[in-house]
Backbone bond lengths (Angstrom), bond angles and torsions (degrees), N, CA, C in turn:
res aa  C-N    CA-C-N  psi(-1)  N-CA   C-N-CA  omega(-1)  CA-C   N-CA-C  phi
1 M - - - 1.471 - - 1.515 110.78 -
2 E 1.299 116.45 -44.34 1.469 121.65 -180.00 1.523 110.69 -64.00
3 T 1.357 115.19 -35.60 1.471 119.15 179.47 1.523 110.46 -65.85
4 K 1.358 117.06 -39.97 1.455 120.13 179.22 1.516 111.09 -65.75
5 N 1.345 116.92 -41.74 1.465 120.25 178.86 1.521 111.10 -63.48
6 S 1.324 115.29 -40.17 1.469 119.53 179.04 1.521 110.72 -63.92
7 F 1.314 116.83 -38.09 1.466 121.59 179.58 1.524 110.72 -67.05
8 R 1.372 113.86 -41.69 1.461 118.21 179.31 1.525 111.50 -63.64
9 K 1.343 115.76 -39.40 1.467 119.53 178.89 1.524 110.93 -63.40
10 K 1.331 115.13 -40.19 1.469 118.35 178.77 1.532 110.72 -62.62
11 I 1.350 116.21 -44.39 1.463 120.66 178.73 1.520 110.24 -60.68
12 W 1.369 116.44 -42.57 1.467 120.39 -179.02 1.521 111.34 -62.65
13 W 1.350 114.97 -44.78 1.472 119.25 -180.00 1.536 111.48 -65.58
14 I 1.327 115.08 -40.04 1.472 117.69 178.39 1.523 110.28 -64.29
15 G 1.341 116.89 -45.29 1.457 120.59 179.09 1.512 111.56 -62.32
16 S 1.337 116.38 -42.62 1.463 120.13 178.63 1.517 111.29 -62.66
17 G 1.344 114.54 -40.33 1.460 118.44 178.99 1.524 112.20 -64.04
18 L 1.336 114.97 -41.07 1.462 118.23 178.99 1.521 111.32 -65.67
19 L 1.344 116.01 -41.82 1.462 119.15 177.75 1.523 111.21 -63.61
20 L 1.335 116.15 -40.90 1.464 119.96 178.59 1.522 110.86 -64.20
21 A 1.337 115.80 -43.02 1.466 119.79 179.16 1.529 110.64 -63.01
22 A 1.346 116.47 -43.72 1.462 119.73 178.84 1.523 110.59 -62.84
23 G 1.360 115.46 -39.66 1.461 118.78 178.14 1.520 111.85 -64.37
24 M 1.339 116.80 -40.68 1.460 120.18 178.69 1.527 111.25 -63.97
25 V 1.342 116.07 -41.42 1.466 119.96 178.03 1.524 110.24 -62.03
26 W 1.356 115.76 -42.25 1.466 119.80 -179.49 1.528 111.64 -65.02
27 V 1.344 115.49 -41.70 1.461 119.82 -176.75 1.522 111.45 -69.80
28 F 1.333 116.39 -42.54 1.461 119.88 -171.98 1.535 113.93 -99.61
29 R 1.323 117.36 5.42 1.455 117.92 177.25 1.540 109.53 -68.84
30 P 1.350 118.44 151.05 1.468 120.64 -178.39 1.533 111.47 -59.17
31 K 1.315 115.26 137.66 1.459 119.57 177.77 1.534 109.79 -74.63
32 P 1.322 116.67 151.65 1.477 118.49 177.59 1.528 110.63 -60.27
33 I 1.319 115.83 144.58 1.463 121.45 176.51 1.519 108.97 -79.35
34 E 1.321 116.14 127.48 1.458 119.56 177.80 1.524 110.10 -77.07
35 V 1.326 116.22 133.19 1.466 121.23 -176.99 1.520 109.79 -136.15
36 D 1.327 115.38 155.88 1.461 121.48 170.73 1.527 108.02 -87.86
37 V 1.299 116.49 138.97 1.462 120.53 -177.80 1.522 110.15 -129.63
38 A 1.313 114.92 162.11 1.467 122.29 174.39 1.513 107.51 -141.73
39 L 1.321 115.74 155.32 1.453 121.02 -179.82 1.524 110.86 -90.93
40 V 1.306 115.56 143.60 1.462 120.66 169.82 1.527 107.15 -71.30
41 K 1.332 116.80 128.72 1.451 120.87 -177.87 1.525 110.95 -118.31
42 E 1.308 115.49 152.99 1.465 120.99 171.93 1.525 107.36 -109.61
43 Q 1.324 116.81 116.91 1.460 120.56 -175.28 1.518 109.93 -160.29
44 D 1.319 115.57 170.14 1.462 119.71 174.04 1.530 108.72 -71.13
45 F 1.314 115.58 144.29 1.464 121.07 -176.26 1.523 108.82 -122.63
46 I 1.318 115.60 125.28 1.468 120.95 178.62 1.520 108.77 -106.69
47 E 1.309 115.70 121.00 1.461 120.40 178.43 1.521 108.59 -93.12
48 R 1.318 116.46 123.38 1.461 121.96 -177.74 1.530 110.77 -125.51
49 I 1.321 114.74 151.28 1.454 122.17 172.26 1.525 107.51 -101.78
50 E 1.315 116.31 124.95 1.459 121.36 -178.52 1.526 109.48 -100.45
51 A 1.325 115.85 139.60 1.466 120.29 -179.06 1.518 109.92 -158.55
52 D 1.323 115.00 166.15 1.468 120.98 173.75 1.517 108.83 -88.87
53 G 1.325 115.93 136.99 1.457 120.68 179.00 1.515 111.60 -120.11
54 V 1.311 115.38 159.26 1.465 121.73 177.85 1.525 108.27 -127.69
55 L 1.327 116.14 128.58 1.456 120.46 175.37 1.521 109.93 -73.25
56 R 1.304 115.54 140.77 1.455 119.27 174.76 1.524 108.54 -149.41
57 S 1.315 115.06 154.70 1.460 120.38 -179.31 1.521 110.25 -81.40
58 K 1.327 115.18 139.43 1.467 119.79 175.59 1.524 111.28 -77.96
59 R 1.325 115.17 -13.21 1.469 119.62 -176.76 1.526 109.20 -122.76
60 R 1.329 115.66 101.48 1.461 122.35 178.67 1.524 108.28 -125.77
61 L 1.307 116.19 131.86 1.463 120.45 -179.52 1.521 110.15 -130.03
62 I 1.321 115.22 131.82 1.459 120.98 175.77 1.526 108.82 -94.67
63 V 1.307 114.84 131.48 1.465 120.46 177.63 1.533 107.88 -95.55
64 P 1.335 118.03 112.22 1.457 120.74 -179.23 1.533 111.59 -101.57
65 A 1.316 115.02 164.86 1.468 119.53 170.41 1.523 107.94 -73.40
66 F 1.325 117.42 128.34 1.465 120.26 -175.49 1.531 112.72 -85.86
67 A 1.356 116.64 -4.70 1.470 119.77 178.89 1.526 108.71 -156.55
68 M 1.333 116.38 162.72 1.456 121.10 175.55 1.523 108.88 -79.73
69 G 1.326 117.47 136.94 1.452 120.05 -179.98 1.511 110.96 172.51
70 E 1.330 115.34 -151.20 1.454 123.05 178.33 1.533 109.09 -109.69
71 M 1.315 114.86 130.80 1.464 119.56 -177.75 1.524 109.80 -110.63
72 G 1.329 116.82 142.76 1.449 121.03 174.85 1.529 110.93 -77.53
73 A 1.326 116.44 171.99 1.472 121.39 -179.91 1.527 110.20 -68.91
74 V 1.327 114.96 152.17 1.464 122.27 176.45 1.519 107.98 -105.95
75 D 1.322 116.59 117.87 1.462 121.37 -177.31 1.531 113.19 -91.01
76 L 1.306 117.44 -8.00 1.469 120.73 -178.01 1.522 111.28 -74.57
77 K 1.357 116.03 149.24 1.454 123.22 176.95 1.525 109.08 -120.94
78 V 1.328 114.77 160.71 1.470 119.61 176.75 1.528 109.33 -58.62
79 G 1.322 116.37 130.90 1.455 121.76 -178.74 1.513 113.92 99.81
80 D 1.342 116.79 -14.60 1.471 119.69 177.52 1.521 110.05 -68.22
81 R 1.306 116.13 141.53 1.458 121.40 176.47 1.525 110.18 -87.77
82 V 1.324 115.71 141.72 1.460 121.20 177.90 1.521 108.79 -132.62
83 K 1.319 115.19 153.90 1.454 121.08 176.95 1.520 110.03 -105.27
84 K 1.305 115.03 156.15 1.461 119.62 178.10 1.531 109.51 -59.86
85 G 1.322 115.61 128.70 1.453 121.22 -179.65 1.509 114.80 88.18
86 Q 1.349 116.76 -3.63 1.473 119.59 179.90 1.523 110.17 -67.87
87 T 1.354 116.91 138.87 1.456 121.46 179.77 1.525 110.38 -73.15
88 I 1.325 114.89 128.76 1.458 121.64 179.25 1.527 109.89 -93.66
89 T 1.302 116.06 -46.48 1.462 122.67 177.53 1.528 107.24 -163.20
90 T 1.319 116.08 -179.22 1.469 121.38 -179.11 1.514 109.95 -116.40
91 L 1.324 116.74 138.19 1.455 122.68 179.18 1.533 109.45 -113.39
92 F 1.349 116.14 126.06 1.471 122.25 176.05 1.522 108.32 -101.31
93 W 1.344 117.15 119.75 1.462 120.42 -176.53 1.532 108.90 -150.74
94 D 1.308 116.42 139.13 1.477 122.20 178.10 1.533 111.70 43.32
95 L 1.309 115.03 47.63 1.458 122.01 179.18 1.528 112.81 63.47
96 E 1.336 115.17 14.14 1.465 120.38 177.10 1.533 109.21 -106.69
97 R 1.318 114.91 154.71 1.471 121.56 175.37 1.534 107.40 -125.88
98 S 1.322 115.33 113.66 1.476 119.79 -175.47 1.542 110.01 -130.47
99 P 1.321 117.09 143.04 1.472 119.84 177.48 1.531 111.72 -81.03
100 L 1.338 116.93 146.44 1.461 122.61 167.23 1.516 106.37 -94.51
101 R 1.325 117.33 124.69 1.457 121.28 -174.10 1.534 111.93 -116.56
102 S 1.319 115.35 153.65 1.468 120.83 175.69 1.521 109.34 -73.03
103 P 1.324 118.81 130.93 1.469 121.08 -178.49 1.526 113.57 -77.73
104 I 1.336 117.43 -17.16 1.466 120.84 -178.27 1.520 109.82 -142.14
105 T 1.319 115.08 165.43 1.460 120.66 169.27 1.530 107.73 -84.98
106 G 1.314 117.03 126.77 1.458 118.99 -176.59 1.518 112.23 -177.27
107 V 1.326 114.24 -148.29 1.457 122.22 -175.99 1.522 108.86 -128.01
108 V 1.311 117.18 139.28 1.467 121.42 176.03 1.522 108.81 -71.18
109 S 1.321 117.21 120.94 1.456 121.01 -179.14 1.529 112.82 -104.53
110 K 1.335 117.61 -24.32 1.463 121.79 176.57 1.523 109.26 -147.41
111 V 1.331 116.06 144.29 1.462 122.00 172.52 1.524 106.80 -120.93
112 F 1.335 116.54 109.55 1.457 121.31 -177.25 1.534 111.85 -84.54
113 R 1.328 116.99 -31.18 1.470 122.44 -179.17 1.521 109.65 -133.66
114 E 1.320 117.35 121.75 1.458 121.42 176.84 1.531 112.07 -105.27
115 S 1.319 116.98 -40.75 1.464 121.25 -172.98 1.523 111.84 -86.19
116 A 1.315 115.20 154.64 1.465 121.42 176.13 1.522 109.66 -74.33
117 G 1.340 116.00 156.07 1.452 119.79 178.10 1.507 111.90 150.44
118 P 1.344 116.52 -174.83 1.466 120.88 -179.35 1.532 111.48 -61.25
119 V 1.303 115.60 146.64 1.453 120.63 179.63 1.518 108.37 -141.74
120 Q 1.343 115.88 144.63 1.452 121.93 178.57 1.526 110.17 -94.72
121 R 1.295 116.13 152.23 1.459 120.38 176.75 1.532 110.20 -61.55
122 G 1.315 116.21 132.07 1.464 121.64 -179.76 1.518 113.97 87.01
123 E 1.328 118.39 -5.09 1.465 120.97 -179.96 1.526 109.82 -68.78
124 A 1.337 117.23 132.46 1.470 122.18 -177.89 1.520 110.35 -69.27
125 V 1.319 115.93 136.22 1.467 120.94 178.44 1.529 110.22 -107.91
126 I 1.336 118.27 -57.19 1.463 121.83 175.49 1.522 108.97 -142.18
127 E 1.320 115.34 166.45 1.468 122.36 171.99 1.523 108.03 -120.07
128 V 1.319 116.00 134.62 1.459 121.94 179.22 1.529 108.58 -121.23
129 L 1.340 116.51 137.21 1.465 120.07 178.97 1.518 110.13 -125.66
130 D 1.328 113.64 157.31 1.464 120.83 175.57 1.525 108.04 -92.30
131 P 1.344 119.57 111.26 1.470 121.10 -175.83 1.521 114.01 -73.33
132 H 1.327 117.44 -6.21 1.467 120.59 -179.05 1.534 112.32 -96.99
133 E 1.311 116.86 -9.73 1.466 120.87 178.98 1.529 108.60 -107.30
134 L 1.348 115.65 78.43 1.456 120.49 -172.85 1.528 112.32 -104.84
135 E 1.309 115.64 148.75 1.458 124.17 169.68 1.522 107.27 -136.75
136 V 1.323 116.46 173.19 1.463 120.80 -177.99 1.525 109.14 -119.58
137 A 1.316 116.56 126.10 1.463 121.72 176.56 1.525 108.50 -103.08
138 V 1.321 115.50 130.08 1.462 121.81 -177.92 1.517 108.92 -126.45
139 E 1.317 116.84 132.79 1.462 121.40 174.69 1.519 108.55 -103.21
140 V 1.331 116.31 109.30 1.468 121.27 -177.87 1.527 109.06 -112.96
141 L 1.316 115.46 158.94 1.458 120.01 175.55 1.528 109.02 -59.78
142 T 1.323 116.31 140.10 1.461 120.31 -177.03 1.521 111.58 -57.28
143 L 1.324 117.25 -34.76 1.463 120.73 178.25 1.525 110.57 -62.60
144 D 1.337 117.24 -39.51 1.467 120.53 176.94 1.524 110.93 -72.10
145 A 1.340 116.50 -37.76 1.469 120.18 -178.67 1.522 111.46 -61.13
146 S 1.328 117.08 -28.86 1.462 120.01 -179.41 1.528 112.13 -66.76
147 R 1.339 117.42 -14.96 1.465 121.45 179.69 1.525 112.25 -99.09
148 I 1.317 116.99 -5.20 1.460 121.07 -176.23 1.523 109.94 -96.50
149 R 1.325 116.27 137.40 1.461 121.89 179.93 1.528 109.58 -124.83
150 S 1.318 116.03 152.83 1.458 120.43 174.43 1.524 109.42 -58.44
151 G 1.310 116.16 134.79 1.454 121.27 -178.97 1.513 114.09 96.31
152 N 1.346 118.24 -12.93 1.463 119.87 178.57 1.530 110.55 -57.87
153 P 1.346 117.82 136.33 1.467 120.06 178.29 1.523 110.76 -67.43
154 A 1.328 115.30 153.38 1.459 121.74 177.71 1.522 108.85 -150.52
155 V 1.324 115.87 162.79 1.464 120.96 174.74 1.522 108.39 -131.42
156 I 1.330 115.20 147.00 1.458 122.65 178.42 1.517 107.49 -110.15
157 Q 1.335 116.30 126.78 1.461 121.66 -179.77 1.533 108.72 -135.31
158 G 1.355 113.75 -173.19 1.453 118.86 174.74 1.508 113.36 69.54
159 W 1.327 116.91 38.89 1.455 120.12 -177.46 1.519 111.95 -118.80
160 G 1.353 116.07 22.72 1.454 120.21 172.00 1.506 115.09 89.46
161 E 1.336 118.84 -1.14 1.458 122.12 178.09 1.525 108.99 -135.06
162 D 1.340 116.01 161.33 1.457 120.66 178.80 1.525 110.47 -70.14
163 G 1.321 114.57 156.38 1.453 119.62 176.50 1.515 112.18 89.72
164 S 1.317 114.68 177.50 1.460 121.10 -177.87 1.525 109.49 -134.08
165 I 1.322 115.24 166.59 1.456 122.06 178.46 1.525 108.16 -117.60
166 A 1.321 116.23 128.97 1.465 120.97 -176.98 1.523 110.73 -74.02
167 A 1.333 115.25 138.09 1.463 121.21 179.51 1.529 108.40 -144.93
168 H 1.307 116.30 -179.23 1.462 121.28 178.39 1.531 108.45 -153.80
169 V 1.316 115.09 160.21 1.460 120.79 179.92 1.521 109.48 -78.18
170 I 1.332 115.37 126.28 1.463 120.53 176.11 1.522 110.84 -89.40
171 R 1.318 115.59 -46.31 1.471 118.61 -179.50 1.523 110.01 -158.78
172 V 1.315 113.85 154.55 1.468 122.49 174.70 1.519 106.86 -117.19
173 S 1.306 117.09 124.53 1.456 120.71 -176.67 1.525 110.98 -61.48
174 K 1.316 115.92 143.56 1.464 121.71 177.19 1.529 111.46 -88.24
175 A 1.321 116.22 -4.61 1.467 120.37 -178.97 1.518 109.48 -120.20
176 G 1.318 116.65 126.87 1.454 121.43 177.44 1.519 110.98 -94.55
177 F 1.301 115.70 176.53 1.457 121.17 177.18 1.522 108.51 -152.33
178 V 1.312 115.37 162.55 1.462 121.04 -179.91 1.520 108.88 -102.04
179 K 1.323 116.14 131.67 1.455 121.57 179.90 1.517 109.31 -133.31
180 V 1.323 116.71 139.45 1.458 121.51 179.35 1.517 108.53 -85.50
181 S 1.333 116.95 125.32 1.462 121.40 -178.69 1.526 110.66 -75.37
182 A 1.330 115.20 174.65 1.463 120.54 179.10 1.525 111.83 -63.11
183 L 1.341 116.22 -21.69 1.474 120.67 178.59 1.521 112.16 -91.30
184 G 1.336 116.37 5.29 1.453 119.96 178.26 1.513 114.49 82.11
185 V 1.337 116.83 17.53 1.469 121.34 -178.90 1.524 109.25 -100.86
186 E 1.330 116.59 133.69 1.461 120.26 176.64 1.523 109.64 -76.41
187 E 1.338 115.68 127.07 1.457 121.47 -178.38 1.521 110.44 -124.93
188 E 1.321 116.41 140.53 1.460 121.27 174.36 1.526 108.96 -85.82
189 R 1.316 115.46 120.87 1.462 120.56 -175.71 1.531 111.23 -126.60
190 T 1.322 114.33 159.72 1.459 122.12 179.61 1.518 108.66 -135.81
191 E 1.331 116.28 142.38 1.464 119.51 179.49 1.520 110.38 -85.63
192 V 1.328 114.50 133.02 1.465 122.36 174.59 1.526 107.01 -120.41
193 V 1.328 116.66 132.32 1.463 121.48 -176.92 1.532 109.28 -111.41
194 L 1.336 115.64 131.58 1.459 122.28 -179.58 1.522 110.53 -113.17
195 G 1.323 115.30 147.06 1.453 121.87 171.77 1.509 109.30 -118.44
196 F 1.321 117.35 157.88 1.459 121.73 -179.30 1.525 110.02 -85.69
197 D 1.336 115.70 139.72 1.458 120.71 -179.62 1.522 110.56 -66.80
198 S 1.324 115.53 145.09 1.461 119.48 173.29 1.524 107.92 -68.55
199 G 1.310 115.61 135.33 1.464 119.70 -177.98 1.504 113.54 82.70
200 A 1.350 117.51 2.26 1.455 120.51 178.32 1.519 109.91 -72.62
201 R 1.293 115.18 167.31 1.465 121.07 177.51 1.525 109.69 -53.80
202 A 1.335 115.73 137.64 1.462 120.44 -176.93 1.521 110.69 -62.94
203 L 1.324 115.20 142.79 1.453 120.05 178.33 1.527 109.67 -71.43
204 P 1.324 117.36 142.83 1.468 119.29 176.73 1.524 111.08 -59.65
205 K 1.311 116.03 142.38 1.459 120.83 -178.64 1.526 111.45 -63.53
206 E 1.333 116.21 -24.96 1.460 119.56 -177.02 1.526 112.41 -76.93
207 W 1.329 116.48 -12.82 1.462 118.97 -176.64 1.521 111.24 -68.95
208 G 1.319 114.46 147.65 1.451 120.01 175.94 1.504 111.14 -157.44
209 S 1.304 116.66 -178.53 1.454 122.06 -178.09 1.525 111.11 -63.53
210 T 1.331 115.91 143.69 1.482 127.73 -179.07 1.524 112.91 74.36
211 F 1.342 119.07 5.90 1.462 120.09 173.54 1.534 108.44 -71.10
212 H 1.336 115.67 141.38 1.464 120.63 -178.82 1.528 110.52 -96.14
213 V 1.330 115.97 140.69 1.461 122.44 179.12 1.523 109.42 -139.25
214 D 1.330 116.08 165.72 1.462 122.12 174.62 1.525 108.97 -97.11
215 V 1.318 116.20 136.40 1.461 121.71 -174.76 1.527 109.99 -124.32
216 E 1.330 115.99 137.89 1.463 122.26 172.04 1.525 108.19 -126.49
217 I 1.335 116.11 120.54 1.464 121.57 -177.83 1.528 108.92 -109.66
218 E 1.321 117.15 124.74 1.461 121.26 179.50 1.528 110.28 -76.17
219 V 1.335 116.27 129.10 1.463 120.30 179.40 1.529 112.71 -121.38
220 N 1.327 117.19 -13.81 1.461 118.72 -179.13 1.522 109.02 -161.77
221 R 1.325 115.93 147.67 1.471 121.16 178.58 1.522 107.51 -134.65
222 L 1.324 116.28 121.58 1.462 122.61 -178.10 1.520 108.84 -115.86
223 S 1.325 117.12 134.14 1.459 120.99 -178.41 1.522 110.72 -98.43
224 S 1.329 115.10 147.30 1.475 123.42 173.46 1.530 111.71 52.66
225 Q 1.300 115.38 60.94 1.458 121.23 179.15 1.533 110.92 -105.96
226 R 1.342 115.74 148.09 1.466 119.36 168.97 1.524 107.38 -78.12
227 V 1.324 115.61 122.17 1.462 120.79 -172.09 1.515 110.40 -124.54
228 I 1.337 116.25 136.92 1.463 122.75 175.08 1.526 108.50 -133.71
229 P 1.335 117.79 159.06 1.471 119.42 174.53 1.524 110.82 -67.83
230 V 1.322 116.71 147.39 1.451 120.71 -179.00 1.526 110.93 -64.15
231 G 1.338 116.81 -22.79 1.462 120.63 179.49 1.520 113.63 -68.13
232 A 1.332 118.10 -9.40 1.469 120.39 178.41 1.523 112.39 -89.08
233 L 1.328 117.59 -14.32 1.464 120.83 -176.68 1.529 112.03 -72.82
234 V 1.300 115.81 139.82 1.464 122.80 174.75 1.526 107.57 -131.03
235 R 1.318 116.66 129.81 1.467 120.25 178.97 1.525 109.83 -70.96
236 E 1.330 115.38 132.28 1.464 121.67 176.98 1.522 108.17 -133.46
237 G 1.336 116.48 99.04 1.455 120.32 -175.93 1.517 110.14 63.52
238 E 1.338 116.52 -124.46 1.456 121.94 177.41 1.525 112.47 -90.57
239 G 1.338 115.98 -4.27 1.454 119.62 -176.36 1.516 112.51 -116.77
240 W 1.347 114.34 -157.79 1.453 121.45 -176.86 1.525 109.94 -132.72
241 M 1.318 115.27 158.21 1.456 121.98 174.14 1.522 108.52 -148.33
242 V 1.328 115.05 166.99 1.460 121.38 172.13 1.524 107.62 -133.29
243 W 1.324 115.19 161.50 1.457 121.08 172.26 1.525 107.71 -102.14
244 Q 1.335 114.92 120.18 1.460 120.68 176.29 1.524 109.73 -90.43
245 L 1.322 115.68 148.51 1.458 121.30 172.15 1.525 107.98 -103.70
246 R 1.340 115.40 107.79 1.460 120.75 -179.57 1.519 109.41 -132.47
247 A 1.346 115.28 125.14 1.464 121.45 176.91 1.520 111.75 52.97
248 G 1.339 116.52 38.84 1.457 120.77 175.07 1.513 115.23 78.79
249 R 1.333 117.32 10.21 1.469 119.62 -179.41 1.527 110.26 -133.45
250 A 1.337 115.02 157.89 1.460 121.64 -179.92 1.526 109.39 -89.45
251 H 1.317 116.17 131.48 1.462 121.90 178.86 1.533 108.80 -126.63
252 A 1.329 116.40 128.29 1.458 121.31 179.16 1.524 109.92 -75.64
253 Q 1.322 116.32 134.34 1.462 121.28 -179.32 1.530 110.40 -137.05
254 P 1.346 118.08 111.33 1.473 119.45 175.48 1.527 110.58 -64.47
255 V 1.325 116.19 144.48 1.468 121.33 177.25 1.520 108.90 -136.95
256 R 1.327 115.70 158.69 1.472 121.93 175.09 1.519 108.28 -114.59
257 V 1.313 114.83 126.80 1.466 120.87 -175.85 1.519 110.38 -90.43
258 R 1.320 115.50 130.15 1.464 121.21 176.95 1.521 111.78 -94.23
259 A 1.340 116.19 -43.44 1.467 120.30 -179.60 1.522 108.67 -159.94
260 I 1.337 115.43 151.83 1.467 122.79 176.26 1.519 107.84 -128.14
261 S 1.327 115.95 131.11 1.465 119.34 179.94 1.519 109.71 -165.70
262 G 1.335 115.87 138.31 1.450 120.67 173.79 1.514 114.32 58.66
263 G 1.341 117.94 33.41 1.452 120.91 179.13 1.514 114.62 79.66
264 L 1.347 117.38 5.97 1.457 121.83 179.33 1.519 110.49 -121.24
265 V 1.335 114.74 156.78 1.465 122.01 -178.85 1.520 108.98 -125.07
266 A 1.320 116.49 127.48 1.468 121.37 172.02 1.521 107.65 -96.08
267 L 1.320 116.63 125.87 1.458 121.25 -177.98 1.527 110.64 -89.14
268 E 1.324 115.13 148.65 1.457 120.23 176.85 1.525 109.47 -61.63
269 P 1.333 117.51 141.44 1.473 119.56 177.20 1.521 111.01 -64.80
270 Q 1.312 115.10 152.92 1.453 120.17 179.27 1.529 110.33 -68.37
271 S 1.319 115.83 145.36 1.460 120.62 176.02 1.524 109.54 -70.16
272 P 1.350 117.17 149.76 1.474 119.74 179.23 1.525 111.06 -55.99
273 G 1.325 115.45 131.28 1.457 120.30 179.21 1.506 114.07 84.17
274 Q 1.335 117.93 -10.62 1.459 120.58 -179.95 1.520 109.36 -80.60
275 E 1.313 115.96 136.03 1.464 120.67 179.33 1.525 109.73 -67.19
276 E 1.338 116.11 132.82 1.458 120.39 179.11 1.530 109.44 -61.85
277 S 1.319 115.67 130.50 1.463 119.43 -175.52 1.526 112.42 -109.22
278 L 1.304 117.61 -18.43 1.457 120.79 -179.78 1.522 106.69 -144.94
279 L 1.316 116.43 102.04 1.457 121.31 -170.60 1.522 111.11 -101.76
280 P 1.332 117.41 152.62 1.461 120.45 174.18 1.521 110.82 -55.83
281 G 1.325 115.42 136.34 1.459 120.69 -178.72 1.513 113.64 98.16
282 E 1.329 117.62 -17.43 1.465 120.28 177.06 1.522 109.86 -78.24
283 S 1.339 116.03 160.13 1.460 121.69 -175.21 1.524 111.00 -103.01
284 V 1.323 115.25 138.37 1.461 121.84 173.45 1.522 108.56 -121.90
285 I 1.323 115.81 148.50 1.464 121.31 -177.42 1.521 109.36 -85.35
286 L 1.328 115.89 133.25 1.459 121.50 179.88 1.524 110.73 -93.20
287 Y 1.302 115.39 137.81 1.473 123.32 176.74 1.528 112.08 48.14
288 P 1.341 117.49 55.39 1.464 119.61 -179.10 1.525 110.41 -67.32
289 G 1.311 116.06 139.50 1.461 121.32 178.45 1.515 111.39 -98.80
290 D 1.320 115.38 -169.94 1.464 120.43 -178.31 1.524 112.40 -68.17
291 L 1.326 117.46 -18.30 1.465 119.55 -179.56 1.526 112.19 -72.85
292 I 1.322 116.90 -21.22 1.467 119.90 -178.83 1.522 109.27 -79.34
293 Q 1.329 114.86 116.57 1.458 122.02 179.66 1.522 109.27 -132.49
294 K 1.310 115.42 170.15 1.455 120.85 -176.77 1.525 111.15 -59.38
295 E 1.343 115.62 129.42 1.457 125.30 175.78 1.529 113.81 67.52
296 I 1.323 119.10 8.21 1.455 119.92 178.33 1.526 108.93 -70.42
297 R 1.336 116.21 147.48 1.464 120.74 -179.44 1.512 110.22 -74.37
298 V 1.312 115.97 130.41 1.460 121.94 179.98 1.524 108.85 -134.93
299 K 1.329 114.04 158.51 1.452 120.75 -178.50 1.515 108.86 -139.06
300 A 1.323 116.49 131.40 1.459 120.32 -179.86 1.514 109.86 -68.13
301 R 1.321 116.36 128.01 1.457 121.08 177.08 1.519 109.44 -67.97
302 N 1.335 117.70 139.37 1.466 123.01 -178.69 1.533 111.12 57.06
């Protein structure tokens, strides 16, 4: 009888020890890492080229001296408004006194001569532009310009208010040029000119020539694409991968990128017969850090 009781006590202590050990492991095991996640979506994907644009008037006229003589001072400044026929200054020539007049109603954009004195025939005095006849000039990398066609849709943003203004490509220059970037790198660029769509949102009254705006030009439209945020991509050698969140753990998944635009990534379609590896509705981890490793426990934030 005593032997049986002793055996039972040993079993009880062993069982208690195992339960205690399991409890300690449960209590002190690493907590799941909280991560931000996004769903893989199937949707149309628009590939756009983003660039800085500058507003400029399509109608600019230089007012020159029409004869050699003595010119009076020019009191106008850049930004001053002028009316058609308004006197800019007076020209004295061949014993004649004639006014120099503005050819259009507009805004003074340049003043070439301010002081009075001798002037040559054809010498530029001021430039006047029409602030209501605006277009957008964009300098894009020549490699990107090769994908842009006249008529491509575009949107104008970054003008201090919500929403965008619809535009389209009028022309792509046939001549490129070299420009030094802010990082000191020589880049081959091409000018692309945009016009505003008829019926588009009205331009703000405050807009004028040389104002800077943000431009997005559509170059490709893909239907029914698997799309993820660009923040889910992780470089792996020469390719890409993402971290999937499955059953509370992180799983590495190689992916092939088809296009990147506007903070989104369109993935290459699966090859025929290939098992789908990243399906719409599945979760991918955004901006994974060094703590994210294979099979590590993770938890979606919120």
